[in-house]
N, C-alpha and C positions, 0 to 999 in steps of 0.2 A: 271210855272215853271222856276227857275231862270237858265239863261243860263251865262255860261263864254264866257268870249269874245275869238278871236282864238287866242291871245297872252297867254293868260293862259290857254285854252287848252292843249297849246305845253307843259307850265310847270309844272302840275299836274300829277304826275305819276299814274300808272294805280294800284288800291289795290289788294290785293291778289285775288284771284277766288274763293278758300275754304279758311276755317278758320286756318288749319291747315299749308297752303303752305304759306311760308316766300314770304314777299314782296321781289322786286330786290333792290339789293346793289346798291346804290350809288356809284362814285369812286372819292365822295369827301372824305378827310382823316378824319373829324369829323363825319363822316356815322353812330357810334351810337345815336349821338346827333340830329341827323336830321329827319324830319317829313317825315315819307316815300309817305306821301298823297301830298305833297306840296315841290317839289323839282327843283329847276331852271335846266332846259335841253335844256340851249340858251347859246353862247359865251359872249352875254355882259349882262350884267345885270343893268336896270336901277334903278336911287336912286326910285322910284317907284315900283319897283320890291322888291328891298330890303325891305322897307316899309312895302310891302306886306308882306313880310317873317317874320318881325319880329312881325308885328298883329298877322298871324297864330300862330307863337311859343308861343307867349304871350295867347293865348286862354287856353293850357294848358301846365301846366309845361313839359318844354321838357328834365327832367333828369328823363323819366319814370323807374320805378322799380316793380319787381311785388313781393306779397306780401311773395312769397315762399324765395326771395333770402334776404329778413330782418333775422336779429337775434331775437331769443324767447325774449329778454331785448328789442329791438326793437318793436316789434308786442306786447307785453304788454303794451307799455306805448303808442301805438298808438289806442290800444282796449279802454284806460282807458279815453284818450283825448277825442274820439269819444264817449263812453258813457258821459261824460261831456258835449262838445258842442251841439250832440244829442241825448237827452234822449228818443226818438222815437225810438231809436233802442231798447230800452226795451220792447217796445210794439210789435215789427216785422217789423217797417216804418226804412227800411236802405236806403233810396233812398237819404238824405242830409247827412248822412255819407259819403256813397259811393262817391256821389259830393266831399265831402271835401278833402276825401283822394287822389281823384287824381288831382282836381285843386289844392289845398293847398300845399301837398307834392309830386305829382306825382306818387303815388302807385296804383296801379290795381291788385285787390285782385278780381279773377274772381270766387272765393268761398265765398263771404261776407257773408252770412246768417250763416253759418257754422261756421264762426271766432266767432260769439256770441252764437249760440245756437243749434249748433247741437248736439245731444246726449241723447235727452228726459230728463228725470229728475234724480235730486240727492236729498239727506236728508240733510238739512240744519236748525239745531236747534231741530230737531225732527221731521220734516214737507217735504215731499214729496214738490220740487217746481221746476217750468220749468227752464233749463239747464242755461237761462241768468241770473236768480236769483243765484244761485249757483254760476257762472264766476263774478257776482259782488262780492260775498263774496272771490271768492279767489286773485283778482286783488283790493282788498281793499288799499292794499299798493301803488300801482299805480297809483289808484284814486287819494288817497291824496294827493303823490308826485305833480299829475298834478294841482289840486287845488289849493295847497300852494304856486307851482310856478307860477301862471296865475295873468299874469297884469291885464285881462280885468274883467271886473265886469259882462260882459254875462257870464264866467265861474266859476261863483260865488257857493260856496256850498247851500248858502238860495236859489239862484234860483234854482240849481238842484233839491233839496230837494222838494221846490214847485212843480216842475213838474212832479216828481215822487209820490207827496202825493197825485195829482190830476187823476193817474192812475187807470183805471176802469177794467183794463184785468185780472186782476187776483183774485184769492176767497179770502176769508177774511184772511184766515192763511198765504195762501200766502203772500199776502199784508204787514201782518202783521211781517213776517220775513223781507221782503225788506225794512221796515221802521225802522225795528232793524238793520240791516247792515248799512243803510244810518246814523243813529244817533251813531252806533259805527264810522263810516267815520268821521261824523261832529265833534267827540270828538277831532280827532286827524291834524284836520282843524287849521290853525293859520289867 
């Protein structure tokens, strides 16, 4: 087990004992930007302490926001971006997209699965499909925008289409609807 040295033990603030309990606020003027689990509580801070603080803050984006604080437009954009960057979301594997959202954008979404697939099924092109397929249909314009504005070859339409075409989770009718939506998206991608 990892044991913090005596100096580090003094600096590490105690986490809340209950999920709903707020962490104790520091007296720093930038307390909203500080990390509650890593706050110096000493008068003198060495250069090593500063380096450790910078390293700890670099592990995650220190400008944390909750999903509920975003505008609808921002949410729609991030949903489309996550579908492109992590197509496994379509299959119900949210881990990589969730990590990306926190690490790259500093956004916490406590109801991550519901963002993509809550609500059962909908009918698209006369076929009853899972909510995730219906959402891809609804988010077409946002997906097209993300694909058209991407500089990364990893975010290309062809790569995304290839990932989707290999998915075996859906019935043949559901897959036909999904591929039809993807084809429509492809017609708008430059």
